[in-house]
C-alpha positions in Angstrom: -7.1 -15.5 -44.8 -9.4 -13.7 -42.4 -10.3 -16.9 -40.6 -6.6 -17.7 -40.2 -5.9 -14.4 -38.6 -9.0 -14.8 -36.3 -7.9 -18.3 -35.2 -4.2 -17.2 -34.8 -5.2 -14.1 -32.7 -7.5 -16.2 -30.5 -4.6 -18.8 -30.0 -2.2 -16.0 -29.2 -4.4 -14.4 -26.6 -5.2 -17.8 -25.0 -1.4 -18.5 -24.9 -0.8 -15.1 -23.1 -3.4 -15.9 -20.6 -1.9 -19.3 -19.9 1.5 -17.8 -19.4 0.2 -15.0 -17.2 -1.8 -17.4 -15.0 1.0 -20.1 -14.8 3.4 -17.5 -13.3 6.0 -18.2 -15.9 8.5 -15.3 -16.0 10.6 -13.4 -13.6 9.7 -14.1 -9.9 10.1 -10.9 -8.0 9.8 -11.0 -4.2 8.9 -7.7 -2.5 9.4 -7.2 1.2 7.3 -4.7 3.0 8.2 -3.4 6.4 5.6 -3.7 9.0 4.2 -0.4 10.4 4.2 0.2 14.1 1.5 2.5 15.5 1.4 4.4 18.9 -1.0 7.1 20.1 0.6 10.5 20.1 1.6 11.8 23.6 1.9 15.4 22.6 -1.1 15.9 20.3 -4.0 17.7 22.2 -7.6 17.7 21.2 -9.4 16.0 18.3 -7.4 15.1 15.4 -8.8 17.1 12.5 -5.9 17.6 10.1 -3.6 14.7 9.4 -0.8 16.9 8.2 -0.7 18.5 11.7 -0.9 15.1 13.4 2.1 13.9 11.2 4.1 17.0 12.2 3.5 16.4 15.9 4.4 12.8 15.5 7.7 13.8 13.7 8.7 15.8 16.8 8.1 12.6 18.9 10.6 10.7 16.6 8.0 9.0 14.4 8.0 9.1 10.6 4.3 10.2 10.3 0.9 10.1 11.7 -2.8 9.7 10.9 -6.1 10.5 12.5 -8.0 7.3 13.7 -11.2 6.3 15.3 -14.5 7.6 16.4 -12.9 10.2 18.7 -10.3 11.2 16.0 -7.1 10.5 18.0 -3.7 11.1 16.5 -1.8 7.8 16.0 1.9 8.1 15.1 3.5 5.6 12.7 7.0 4.3 11.9 8.5 1.2 10.2 9.0 -1.6 12.8 12.5 -3.0 13.3 
């Protein structure tokens, strides 16, 4: 009985792997918006706090911002249209 359970469980795991790798099941397509970036025109100095950069970018009409690069510039981001 133990050998039957071992063979059955091995077969079941192999079947699950086959189904997962074959892509059988619901096909879900996810669309991601592209992100546009632009250097902030109002941020002054080195970008040290990303939360401050994001706040300044929101006053410029962007959805957020991040610090980038060797010189730590504030780069504003928004979803492209």
